[in-house]
A tleap script that builds the chain and sets N, CA, C and O, in Angstrom:
source leaprc.protein.ff14SB
mol = sequence {
  NMET LEU ASN ARG ALA ILE SER SER PRO THR
  TRP ALA PRO SER ARG LEU SER ALA GLY GLN
  ALA ALA LEU VAL ARG ARG TYR VAL LEU ILE
  VAL ILE ILE LEU SER ALA LEU GLY CYS ILE
  TYR LEU TRP GLN VAL ASN VAL ILE THR ASP
  LEU ARG LYS GLY THR GLN GLU LEU LEU GLY
  ARG ALA GLU GLU ILE GLU GLY ALA ASN ALA
  PRO LEU MET GLN GLN LEU ALA GLN TRP GLU
  SER PRO SER HIE ILE ALA GLN ALA ALA THR
  ALA ALA GLY TRP GLN ARG ALA ASP THR PRO
  ILE TYR VAL GLN VAL PRO ASN ALA ALA GLU
  ALA GLU ALA SER ASN THR GLN THR ILE ALA
  SER THR GLN ASN ILE CARG
}
set mol.1.N position { 48.544 -60.417 30.552 }
set mol.1.CA position { 47.587 -59.383 30.341 }
set mol.1.C position { 46.384 -59.927 29.644 }
set mol.1.O position { 46.413 -60.774 28.752 }
set mol.2.N position { 45.362 -59.374 30.124 }
set mol.2.CA position { 44.098 -59.770 29.513 }
set mol.2.C position { 43.757 -58.784 28.414 }
set mol.2.O position { 43.788 -57.565 28.586 }
set mol.3.N position { 43.446 -59.344 27.332 }
set mol.3.CA position { 43.016 -58.488 26.225 }
set mol.3.C position { 41.512 -58.558 26.118 }
set mol.3.O position { 40.908 -59.624 26.004 }
set mol.4.N position { 40.960 -57.422 26.159 }
set mol.4.CA position { 39.502 -57.386 26.072 }
set mol.4.C position { 39.143 -56.887 24.687 }
set mol.4.O position { 39.723 -55.920 24.193 }
set mol.5.N position { 38.230 -57.522 24.094 }
set mol.5.CA position { 37.815 -57.129 22.757 }
set mol.5.C position { 36.934 -55.897 22.873 }
set mol.5.O position { 35.966 -55.873 23.633 }
set mol.6.N position { 37.276 -54.912 22.132 }
set mol.6.CA position { 36.497 -53.673 22.149 }
set mol.6.C position { 35.606 -53.706 20.931 }
set mol.6.O position { 36.066 -53.828 19.796 }
set mol.7.N position { 34.363 -53.597 21.187 }
set mol.7.CA position { 33.434 -53.585 20.064 }
set mol.7.C position { 32.896 -52.176 19.884 }
set mol.7.O position { 32.781 -51.416 20.846 }
set mol.8.N position { 32.574 -51.839 18.669 }
set mol.8.CA position { 32.031 -50.509 18.397 }
set mol.8.C position { 30.543 -50.513 18.702 }
set mol.8.O position { 29.894 -51.554 18.594 }
set mol.9.N position { 29.994 -49.369 19.081 }
set mol.9.CA position { 28.567 -49.323 19.391 }
set mol.9.C position { 27.743 -49.610 18.145 }
set mol.9.O position { 28.219 -49.542 17.012 }
set mol.10.N position { 26.498 -49.929 18.409 }
set mol.10.CA position { 25.623 -50.313 17.295 }
set mol.10.C position { 25.281 -49.127 16.403 }
set mol.10.O position { 24.892 -49.304 15.248 }
set mol.11.N position { 25.424 -47.937 16.931 }
set mol.11.CA position { 25.087 -46.754 16.136 }
set mol.11.C position { 26.289 -46.199 15.392 }
set mol.11.O position { 26.144 -45.213 14.669 }
set mol.12.N position { 27.440 -46.773 15.531 }
set mol.12.CA position { 28.646 -46.271 14.886 }
set mol.12.C position { 28.489 -46.328 13.369 }
set mol.12.O position { 27.890 -47.264 12.839 }
set mol.13.N position { 29.030 -45.318 12.664 }
set mol.13.CA position { 28.880 -45.281 11.216 }
set mol.13.C position { 29.490 -46.491 10.520 }
set mol.13.O position { 29.028 -46.890 9.451 }
set mol.14.N position { 30.507 -47.066 11.108 }
set mol.14.CA position { 31.118 -48.223 10.454 }
set mol.14.C position { 30.228 -49.454 10.508 }
set mol.14.O position { 30.395 -50.366 9.698 }
set mol.15.N position { 29.302 -49.500 11.424 }
set mol.15.CA position { 28.420 -50.653 11.556 }
set mol.15.C position { 27.128 -50.480 10.793 }
set mol.15.O position { 26.344 -51.424 10.692 }
set mol.16.N position { 26.876 -49.258 10.232 }
set mol.16.CA position { 25.642 -49.029 9.484 }
set mol.16.C position { 25.814 -49.542 8.060 }
set mol.16.O position { 26.901 -49.521 7.483 }
set mol.17.N position { 24.713 -49.994 7.537 }
set mol.17.CA position { 24.761 -50.422 6.136 }
set mol.17.C position { 24.746 -49.187 5.252 }
set mol.17.O position { 24.547 -48.079 5.752 }
set mol.18.N position { 24.947 -49.345 3.988 }
set mol.18.CA position { 25.010 -48.226 3.052 }
set mol.18.C position { 23.676 -47.490 3.013 }
set mol.18.O position { 23.663 -46.260 2.955 }
set mol.19.N position { 22.584 -48.187 3.042 }
set mol.19.CA position { 21.259 -47.559 3.021 }
set mol.19.C position { 20.984 -46.795 4.299 }
set mol.19.O position { 20.405 -45.709 4.264 }
set mol.20.N position { 21.398 -47.358 5.438 }
set mol.20.CA position { 21.187 -46.685 6.714 }
set mol.20.C position { 22.063 -45.440 6.821 }
set mol.20.O position { 21.622 -44.428 7.366 }
set mol.21.N position { 23.276 -45.493 6.320 }
set mol.21.CA position { 24.167 -44.336 6.361 }
set mol.21.C position { 23.610 -43.204 5.501 }
set mol.21.O position { 23.678 -42.038 5.891 }
set mol.22.N position { 23.067 -43.536 4.348 }
set mol.22.CA position { 22.463 -42.519 3.481 }
set mol.22.C position { 21.254 -41.903 4.157 }
set mol.22.O position { 21.022 -40.699 4.040 }
set mol.23.N position { 20.478 -42.720 4.867 }
set mol.23.CA position { 19.305 -42.216 5.582 }
set mol.23.C position { 19.728 -41.253 6.695 }
set mol.23.O position { 19.082 -40.224 6.893 }
set mol.24.N position { 20.788 -41.567 7.414 }
set mol.24.CA position { 21.279 -40.695 8.480 }
set mol.24.C position { 21.782 -39.384 7.878 }
set mol.24.O position { 21.522 -38.311 8.422 }
set mol.25.N position { 22.499 -39.467 6.761 }
set mol.25.CA position { 22.989 -38.246 6.105 }
set mol.25.C position { 21.830 -37.358 5.661 }
set mol.25.O position { 21.877 -36.138 5.816 }
set mol.26.N position { 20.796 -37.977 5.111 }
set mol.26.CA position { 19.612 -37.200 4.700 }
set mol.26.C position { 18.966 -36.520 5.907 }
set mol.26.O position { 18.601 -35.346 5.854 }
set mol.27.N position { 18.834 -37.275 6.989 }
set mol.27.CA position { 18.230 -36.728 8.197 }
set mol.27.C position { 19.048 -35.530 8.708 }
set mol.27.O position { 18.476 -34.496 9.054 }
set mol.28.N position { 20.364 -35.661 8.756 }
set mol.28.CA position { 21.236 -34.579 9.226 }
set mol.28.C position { 21.139 -33.391 8.279 }
set mol.28.O position { 21.081 -32.246 8.727 }
set mol.29.N position { 21.120 -33.651 6.975 }
set mol.29.CA position { 21.003 -32.572 6.000 }
set mol.29.C position { 19.673 -31.837 6.149 }
set mol.29.O position { 19.633 -30.609 6.073 }
set mol.30.N position { 18.591 -32.575 6.359 }
set mol.30.CA position { 17.278 -31.948 6.551 }
set mol.30.C position { 17.277 -31.111 7.824 }
set mol.30.O position { 16.718 -30.014 7.836 }
set mol.31.N position { 17.886 -31.600 8.884 }
set mol.31.CA position { 17.954 -30.841 10.135 }
set mol.31.C position { 18.763 -29.564 9.927 }
set mol.31.O position { 18.376 -28.506 10.424 }
set mol.32.N position { 19.875 -29.642 9.205 }
set mol.32.CA position { 20.701 -28.461 8.942 }
set mol.32.C position { 19.929 -27.444 8.111 }
set mol.32.O position { 19.956 -26.250 8.412 }
set mol.33.N position { 19.240 -27.906 7.069 }
set mol.33.CA position { 18.473 -26.996 6.204 }
set mol.33.C position { 17.345 -26.337 6.987 }
set mol.33.O position { 17.141 -25.128 6.878 }
set mol.34.N position { 16.615 -27.115 7.770 }
set mol.34.CA position { 15.524 -26.544 8.561 }
set mol.34.C position { 16.055 -25.566 9.614 }
set mol.34.O position { 15.415 -24.553 9.896 }
set mol.35.N position { 17.196 -25.858 10.183 }
set mol.35.CA position { 17.796 -24.930 11.154 }
set mol.35.C position { 18.194 -23.629 10.466 }
set mol.35.O position { 17.972 -22.546 11.008 }
set mol.36.N position { 18.780 -23.731 9.276 }
set mol.36.CA position { 19.165 -22.523 8.543 }
set mol.36.C position { 17.936 -21.700 8.175 }
set mol.36.O position { 17.944 -20.476 8.306 }
set mol.37.N position { 16.875 -22.374 7.711 }
set mol.37.CA position { 15.643 -21.649 7.380 }
set mol.37.C position { 15.037 -20.990 8.614 }
set mol.37.O position { 14.533 -19.870 8.535 }
set mol.38.N position { 15.083 -21.673 9.743 }
set mol.38.CA position { 14.578 -21.085 10.986 }
set mol.38.C position { 15.377 -19.864 11.401 }
set mol.38.O position { 14.810 -18.863 11.840 }
set mol.39.N position { 16.711 -19.949 11.261 }
set mol.39.CA position { 17.552 -18.784 11.603 }
set mol.39.C position { 17.254 -17.613 10.676 }
set mol.39.O position { 17.162 -16.473 11.132 }
set mol.40.N position { 17.104 -17.879 9.383 }
set mol.40.CA position { 16.787 -16.814 8.426 }
set mol.40.C position { 15.433 -16.200 8.750 }
set mol.40.O position { 15.275 -14.980 8.706 }
set mol.41.N position { 14.452 -17.043 9.076 }
set mol.41.CA position { 13.121 -16.535 9.415 }
set mol.41.C position { 13.177 -15.640 10.660 }
set mol.41.O position { 12.591 -14.558 10.676 }
set mol.42.N position { 13.872 -16.086 11.683 }
set mol.42.CA position { 13.975 -15.291 12.911 }
set mol.42.C position { 14.721 -13.981 12.653 }
set mol.42.O position { 14.362 -12.946 13.214 }
set mol.43.N position { 15.749 -14.019 11.815 }
set mol.43.CA position { 16.481 -12.793 11.469 }
set mol.43.C position { 15.558 -11.809 10.755 }
set mol.43.O position { 15.574 -10.615 11.055 }
set mol.44.N position { 14.749 -12.307 9.806 }
set mol.44.CA position { 13.827 -11.424 9.088 }
set mol.44.C position { 12.764 -10.859 10.014 }
set mol.44.O position { 12.407 -9.687 9.895 }
set mol.45.N position { 12.257 -11.655 10.921 }
set mol.45.CA position { 11.272 -11.159 11.884 }
set mol.45.C position { 11.893 -10.059 12.743 }
set mol.45.O position { 11.242 -9.057 13.038 }
set mol.46.N position { 13.141 -10.244 13.139 }
set mol.46.CA position { 13.833 -9.238 13.937 }
set mol.46.C position { 14.006 -7.946 13.150 }
set mol.46.O position { 13.803 -6.860 13.694 }
set mol.47.N position { 14.379 -8.046 11.872 }
set mol.47.CA position { 14.554 -6.861 11.032 }
set mol.47.C position { 13.224 -6.136 10.856 }
set mol.47.O position { 13.171 -4.909 10.948 }
set mol.48.N position { 12.164 -6.873 10.608 }
set mol.48.CA position { 10.839 -6.267 10.410 }
set mol.48.C position { 10.386 -5.577 11.699 }
set mol.48.O position { 9.823 -4.483 11.653 }
set mol.49.N position { 10.629 -6.212 12.841 }
set mol.49.CA position { 10.258 -5.605 14.117 }
set mol.49.C position { 11.027 -4.309 14.345 }
set mol.49.O position { 10.454 -3.315 14.792 }
set mol.50.N position { 12.324 -4.316 14.037 }
set mol.50.CA position { 13.127 -3.089 14.181 }
set mol.50.C position { 12.620 -1.991 13.247 }
set mol.50.O position { 12.568 -0.823 13.632 }
set mol.51.N position { 12.248 -2.360 12.025 }
set mol.51.CA position { 11.714 -1.367 11.084 }
set mol.51.C position { 10.404 -0.776 11.579 }
set mol.51.O position { 10.181 0.430 11.474 }
set mol.52.N position { 9.547 -1.616 12.114 }
set mol.52.CA position { 8.265 -1.112 12.640 }
set mol.52.C position { 8.499 -0.165 13.822 }
set mol.52.O position { 7.856 0.878 13.932 }
set mol.53.N position { 9.428 -0.546 14.699 }
set mol.53.CA position { 9.723 0.303 15.846 }
set mol.53.C position { 10.299 1.643 15.387 }
set mol.53.O position { 9.921 2.696 15.900 }
set mol.54.N position { 11.208 1.597 14.425 }
set mol.54.CA position { 11.784 2.837 13.887 }
set mol.54.C position { 10.742 3.706 13.212 }
set mol.54.O position { 10.762 4.930 13.344 }
set mol.55.N position { 9.823 3.066 12.483 }
set mol.55.CA position { 8.745 3.810 11.819 }
set mol.55.C position { 7.848 4.482 12.842 }
set mol.55.O position { 7.460 5.636 12.659 }
set mol.56.N position { 7.513 3.783 13.910 }
set mol.56.CA position { 6.678 4.369 14.963 }
set mol.56.C position { 7.385 5.549 15.627 }
set mol.56.O position { 6.754 6.563 15.923 }
set mol.57.N position { 8.684 5.423 15.861 }
set mol.57.CA position { 9.431 6.533 16.464 }
set mol.57.C position { 9.452 7.743 15.533 }
set mol.57.O position { 9.285 8.878 15.979 }
set mol.58.N position { 9.658 7.496 14.240 }
set mol.58.CA position { 9.673 8.601 13.279 }
set mol.58.C position { 8.302 9.262 13.159 }
set mol.58.O position { 8.212 10.483 13.036 }
set mol.59.N position { 7.239 8.465 13.192 }
set mol.59.CA position { 5.896 9.046 13.149 }
set mol.59.C position { 5.624 9.886 14.389 }
set mol.59.O position { 5.006 10.947 14.299 }
set mol.60.N position { 6.081 9.421 15.540 }
set mol.60.CA position { 5.915 10.195 16.767 }
set mol.60.C position { 6.676 11.511 16.702 }
set mol.60.O position { 6.158 12.552 17.106 }
set mol.61.N position { 7.910 11.466 16.192 }
set mol.61.CA position { 8.692 12.701 16.050 }
set mol.61.C position { 8.051 13.641 15.042 }
set mol.61.O position { 8.055 14.857 15.234 }
set mol.62.N position { 7.495 13.079 13.961 }
set mol.62.CA position { 6.850 13.923 12.947 }
set mol.62.C position { 5.636 14.638 13.538 }
set mol.62.O position { 5.430 15.823 13.277 }
set mol.63.N position { 4.837 13.932 14.326 }
set mol.63.CA position { 3.684 14.563 14.974 }
set mol.63.C position { 4.138 15.653 15.945 }
set mol.63.O position { 3.520 16.715 16.026 }
set mol.64.N position { 5.208 15.387 16.673 }
set mol.64.CA position { 5.730 16.374 17.623 }
set mol.64.C position { 6.221 17.625 16.887 }
set mol.64.O position { 5.971 18.746 17.329 }
set mol.65.N position { 6.909 17.433 15.782 }
set mol.65.CA position { 7.411 18.568 15.000 }
set mol.65.C position { 6.264 19.338 14.374 }
set mol.65.O position { 6.292 20.568 14.342 }
set mol.66.N position { 5.250 18.634 13.873 }
set mol.66.CA position { 4.086 19.323 13.305 }
set mol.66.C position { 3.352 20.119 14.375 }
set mol.66.O position { 2.849 21.210 14.106 }
set mol.67.N position { 3.290 19.575 15.593 }
set mol.67.CA position { 2.659 20.307 16.692 }
set mol.67.C position { 3.430 21.571 17.034 }
set mol.67.O position { 2.832 22.608 17.319 }
set mol.68.N position { 4.753 21.487 17.008 }
set mol.68.CA position { 5.568 22.667 17.290 }
set mol.68.C position { 5.540 23.641 16.118 }
set mol.68.O position { 5.786 24.833 16.300 }
set mol.69.N position { 5.248 23.152 14.931 }
set mol.69.CA position { 5.248 23.985 13.726 }
set mol.69.C position { 3.946 24.781 13.581 }
set mol.69.O position { 3.930 25.800 12.891 }
set mol.70.N position { 2.868 24.341 14.211 }
set mol.70.CA position { 1.570 25.012 14.062 }
set mol.70.C position { 1.614 26.478 14.498 }
set mol.70.O position { 1.137 27.330 13.750 }
set mol.71.N position { 2.164 26.816 15.673 }
set mol.71.CA position { 2.218 28.243 16.036 }
set mol.71.C position { 3.083 29.057 15.082 }
set mol.71.O position { 2.789 30.220 14.808 }
set mol.72.N position { 4.152 28.441 14.577 }
set mol.72.CA position { 5.009 29.156 13.633 }
set mol.72.C position { 4.270 29.433 12.323 }
set mol.72.O position { 4.451 30.490 11.719 }
set mol.73.N position { 3.450 28.499 11.891 }
set mol.73.CA position { 2.672 28.710 10.666 }
set mol.73.C position { 1.648 29.834 10.866 }
set mol.73.O position { 1.414 30.626 9.953 }
set mol.74.N position { 1.039 29.905 12.054 }
set mol.74.CA position { 0.103 30.989 12.342 }
set mol.74.C position { 0.825 32.334 12.356 }
set mol.74.O position { 0.308 33.324 11.838 }
set mol.75.N position { 2.005 32.372 12.943 }
set mol.75.CA position { 2.777 33.610 12.985 }
set mol.75.C position { 3.189 34.027 11.570 }
set mol.75.O position { 3.144 35.212 11.238 }
set mol.76.N position { 3.583 33.078 10.747 }
set mol.76.CA position { 3.947 33.378 9.365 }
set mol.76.C position { 2.755 33.905 8.584 }
set mol.76.O position { 2.891 34.844 7.800 }
set mol.77.N position { 1.583 33.305 8.793 }
set mol.77.CA position { 0.381 33.790 8.111 }
set mol.77.C position { 0.054 35.215 8.555 }
set mol.77.O position { -0.393 36.033 7.751 }
set mol.78.N position { 0.277 35.509 9.838 }
set mol.78.CA position { 0.025 36.868 10.330 }
set mol.78.C position { 1.007 37.847 9.696 }
set mol.78.O position { 0.618 38.942 9.291 }
set mol.79.N position { 2.283 37.455 9.607 }
set mol.79.CA position { 3.285 38.348 9.022 }
set mol.79.C position { 3.058 38.573 7.536 }
set mol.79.O position { 3.395 39.635 7.011 }
set mol.80.N position { 2.492 37.589 6.856 }
set mol.80.CA position { 2.258 37.717 5.421 }
set mol.80.C position { 0.926 38.387 5.103 }
set mol.80.O position { 0.622 38.617 3.933 }
set mol.81.N position { 0.139 38.699 6.103 }
set mol.81.CA position { -1.147 39.338 5.847 }
set mol.81.C position { -0.923 40.760 5.334 }
set mol.81.O position { -0.002 41.439 5.789 }
set mol.82.N position { -1.754 41.219 4.393 }
set mol.82.CA position { -1.581 42.561 3.838 }
set mol.82.C position { -1.668 43.668 4.887 }
set mol.82.O position { -0.958 44.669 4.786 }
set mol.83.N position { -2.520 43.502 5.879 }
set mol.83.CA position { -2.654 44.553 6.892 }
set mol.83.C position { -1.368 44.686 7.710 }
set mol.83.O position { -0.953 45.804 8.015 }
set mol.84.N position { -0.735 43.582 8.068 }
set mol.84.CA position { 0.508 43.636 8.832 }
set mol.84.C position { 1.624 44.250 7.989 }
set mol.84.O position { 2.417 45.046 8.492 }
set mol.85.N position { 1.686 43.886 6.724 }
set mol.85.CA position { 2.708 44.450 5.835 }
set mol.85.C position { 2.517 45.952 5.695 }
set mol.85.O position { 3.485 46.713 5.709 }
set mol.86.N position { 1.243 46.381 5.557 }
set mol.86.CA position { 0.973 47.814 5.431 }
set mol.86.C position { 1.376 48.564 6.703 }
set mol.86.O position { 1.942 49.654 6.624 }
set mol.87.N position { 1.088 47.990 7.873 }
set mol.87.CA position { 1.472 48.630 9.131 }
set mol.87.C position { 2.989 48.728 9.258 }
set mol.87.O position { 3.512 49.763 9.670 }
set mol.88.N position { 3.697 47.659 8.906 }
set mol.88.CA position { 5.156 47.673 9.003 }
set mol.88.C position { 5.752 48.671 8.021 }
set mol.88.O position { 6.727 49.348 8.351 }
set mol.89.N position { 5.188 48.777 6.821 }
set mol.89.CA position { 5.695 49.726 5.828 }
set mol.89.C position { 5.444 51.156 6.277 }
set mol.89.O position { 6.309 52.016 6.111 }
set mol.90.N position { 4.280 51.421 6.839 }
set mol.90.CA position { 3.977 52.759 7.333 }
set mol.90.C position { 4.912 53.134 8.477 }
set mol.90.O position { 5.388 54.267 8.550 }
set mol.91.N position { 5.172 52.186 9.366 }
set mol.91.CA position { 6.070 52.453 10.480 }
set mol.91.C position { 7.500 52.715 9.990 }
set mol.91.O position { 8.241 53.461 10.629 }
set mol.92.N position { 7.891 52.112 8.870 }
set mol.92.CA position { 9.236 52.320 8.331 }
set mol.92.C position { 9.322 53.559 7.445 }
set mol.92.O position { 10.411 53.934 7.010 }
set mol.93.N position { 8.180 54.199 7.172 }
set mol.93.CA position { 8.184 55.417 6.375 }
set mol.93.C position { 7.922 55.196 4.893 }
set mol.93.O position { 8.107 56.113 4.093 }
set mol.94.N position { 7.510 54.040 4.526 }
set mol.94.CA position { 7.212 53.755 3.124 }
set mol.94.C position { 5.790 54.157 2.803 }
set mol.94.O position { 4.933 54.229 3.684 }
set mol.95.N position { 5.549 54.420 1.517 }
set mol.95.CA position { 4.190 54.723 1.060 }
set mol.95.C position { 3.872 53.819 -0.106 }
set mol.95.O position { 4.762 53.300 -0.781 }
set mol.96.N position { 2.601 53.643 -0.323 }
set mol.96.CA position { 2.173 52.812 -1.447 }
set mol.96.C position { 2.534 53.510 -2.756 }
set mol.96.O position { 2.608 54.737 -2.811 }
set mol.97.N position { 2.751 52.746 -3.777 }
set mol.97.CA position { 3.161 53.304 -5.069 }
set mol.97.C position { 2.024 54.064 -5.745 }
set mol.97.O position { 2.280 54.976 -6.532 }
set mol.98.N position { 0.803 53.716 -5.461 }
set mol.98.CA position { -0.326 54.374 -6.134 }
set mol.98.C position { -0.802 55.641 -5.418 }
set mol.98.O position { -1.706 56.318 -5.907 }
set mol.99.N position { -0.209 55.968 -4.272 }
set mol.99.CA position { -0.597 57.201 -3.584 }
set mol.99.C position { 0.259 58.347 -4.113 }
set mol.99.O position { 1.478 58.217 -4.225 }
set mol.100.N position { -0.368 59.440 -4.431 }
set mol.100.CA position { 0.410 60.570 -4.964 }
set mol.100.C position { 1.231 61.232 -3.858 }
set mol.100.O position { 0.810 61.311 -2.704 }
set mol.101.N position { 2.396 61.696 -4.240 }
set mol.101.CA position { 3.278 62.390 -3.308 }
set mol.101.C position { 3.269 63.865 -3.709 }
set mol.101.O position { 3.573 64.203 -4.853 }
set mol.102.N position { 2.928 64.719 -2.786 }
set mol.102.CA position { 2.859 66.152 -3.050 }
set mol.102.C position { 4.100 66.823 -2.483 }
set mol.102.O position { 4.411 66.680 -1.301 }
set mol.103.N position { 4.803 67.552 -3.332 }
set mol.103.CA position { 5.993 68.281 -2.924 }
set mol.103.C position { 5.717 69.761 -3.144 }
set mol.103.O position { 5.326 70.162 -4.240 }
set mol.104.N position { 5.912 70.561 -2.132 }
set mol.104.CA position { 5.669 71.991 -2.252 }
set mol.104.C position { 6.920 72.652 -2.825 }
set mol.104.O position { 7.996 72.610 -2.230 }
set mol.105.N position { 6.753 73.250 -3.973 }
set mol.105.CA position { 7.863 73.904 -4.658 }
set mol.105.C position { 7.798 75.392 -4.325 }
set mol.105.O position { 6.750 76.013 -4.498 }
set mol.106.N position { 8.891 75.968 -3.856 }
set mol.106.CA position { 8.868 77.400 -3.534 }
set mol.106.C position { 8.834 78.224 -4.829 }
set mol.106.O position { 9.257 77.766 -5.891 }
set mol.107.N position { 8.326 79.431 -4.706 }
set mol.107.CA position { 8.288 80.258 -5.912 }
set mol.107.C position { 9.717 80.652 -6.287 }
set mol.107.O position { 10.651 80.382 -5.531 }
set mol.108.N position { 9.890 81.271 -7.414 }
set mol.108.CA position { 11.214 81.539 -7.975 }
set mol.108.C position { 12.041 82.457 -7.074 }
set mol.108.O position { 13.247 82.255 -6.933 }
set mol.109.N position { 11.415 83.452 -6.469 }
set mol.109.CA position { 12.161 84.404 -5.638 }
set mol.109.C position { 12.688 83.715 -4.380 }
set mol.109.O position { 13.833 83.925 -3.977 }
set mol.110.N position { 11.858 82.910 -3.781 }
set mol.110.CA position { 12.289 82.195 -2.581 }
set mol.110.C position { 13.377 81.180 -2.913 }
set mol.110.O position { 14.319 81.000 -2.141 }
set mol.111.N position { 13.249 80.516 -4.062 }
set mol.111.CA position { 14.249 79.528 -4.463 }
set mol.111.C position { 15.593 80.199 -4.710 }
set mol.111.O position { 16.634 79.663 -4.330 }
set mol.112.N position { 15.576 81.394 -5.357 }
set mol.112.CA position { 16.827 82.085 -5.633 }
set mol.112.C position { 17.480 82.571 -4.343 }
set mol.112.O position { 18.701 82.516 -4.199 }
set mol.113.N position { 16.672 83.040 -3.419 }
set mol.113.CA position { 17.205 83.492 -2.137 }
set mol.113.C position { 17.801 82.321 -1.365 }
set mol.113.O position { 18.845 82.443 -0.724 }
set mol.114.N position { 17.136 81.219 -1.438 }
set mol.114.CA position { 17.624 80.021 -0.761 }
set mol.114.C position { 18.939 79.577 -1.382 }
set mol.114.O position { 19.863 79.200 -0.661 }
set mol.115.N position { 19.040 79.612 -2.689 }
set mol.115.CA position { 20.272 79.195 -3.370 }
set mol.115.C position { 21.428 80.132 -3.042 }
set mol.115.O position { 22.552 79.673 -2.837 }
set mol.116.N position { 21.175 81.419 -2.990 }
set mol.116.CA position { 22.254 82.354 -2.677 }
set mol.116.C position { 22.723 82.187 -1.250 }
set mol.116.O position { 23.913 82.320 -0.964 }
set mol.117.N position { 21.789 81.895 -0.344 }
set mol.117.CA position { 22.196 81.652 1.043 }
set mol.117.C position { 23.041 80.384 1.130 }
set mol.117.O position { 24.020 80.343 1.874 }
set mol.118.N position { 22.673 79.353 0.378 }
set mol.118.CA position { 23.427 78.102 0.387 }
set mol.118.C position { 24.815 78.328 -0.187 }
set mol.118.O position { 25.798 77.832 0.363 }
set mol.119.N position { 24.907 79.059 -1.269 }
set mol.119.CA position { 26.196 79.317 -1.882 }
set mol.119.C position { 27.059 80.154 -0.940 }
set mol.119.O position { 28.255 79.894 -0.804 }
set mol.120.N position { 26.470 81.147 -0.295 }
set mol.120.CA position { 27.218 82.000 0.620 }
set mol.120.C position { 27.718 81.213 1.816 }
set mol.120.O position { 28.835 81.445 2.279 }
set mol.121.N position { 26.928 80.301 2.320 }
set mol.121.CA position { 27.332 79.522 3.481 }
set mol.121.C position { 28.437 78.555 3.116 }
set mol.121.O position { 29.297 78.273 3.950 }
set mol.122.N position { 28.443 78.038 1.900 }
set mol.122.CA position { 29.512 77.139 1.502 }
set mol.122.C position { 30.805 77.882 1.239 }
set mol.122.O position { 31.887 77.332 1.444 }
set mol.123.N position { 30.712 79.120 0.789 }
set mol.123.CA position { 31.908 79.907 0.546 }
set mol.123.C position { 32.557 80.334 1.855 }
set mol.123.O position { 33.781 80.436 1.938 }
set mol.124.N position { 31.767 80.579 2.852 }
set mol.124.CA position { 32.316 80.979 4.149 }
set mol.124.C position { 33.056 79.809 4.815 }
set mol.124.O position { 34.015 80.012 5.560 }
set mol.125.N position { 32.611 78.629 4.544 }
set mol.125.CA position { 33.213 77.421 5.176 }
set mol.125.C position { 34.590 77.193 4.599 }
set mol.125.O position { 35.493 76.761 5.314 }
set mol.126.N position { 34.766 77.465 3.357 }
set mol.126.CA position { 36.042 77.158 2.702 }
set mol.126.C position { 37.052 78.085 3.186 }
set mol.126.O position { 38.208 78.011 2.769 }
savepdb mol mol.pdb
quit
C-alpha cells in the first residue's frame, strides 16, 4: 500500500501563527458584531415603519369618525336649543315656572252641591 502524506491546507488554524490566529478571531468577531448591529438596525426600522403605518391608519379612522360625528353634533345642538326644548315641553303639557297658573274656584254654593253629589254617588256604589 502506498501511503500518501496528507497535508493540511495553508489556511488551516493549526498552520497559522499566534498573531495570524488572533487577527482571524478579531476579524470574525468584528463581522459578528457588525452583523448583530445590522440586524438590530433593521429590526428597529421595521418597528418604526409598523408604528408609522398604524398611526396613519388611526388618523384615518379618527377623521372618518369625526366626519360621522358632525351631523350628530348638529342634531345635539338643535335638541339643546331653548326653542326646541320649549316646543317639546309645550307638546308634553308642561308650562314655564314663571307663568302664572289660573284656577277657577267655584263659589261656595256650587262647591257644596258638587261635594254632596260626589258623596251621594260614592254611597250608591257601595
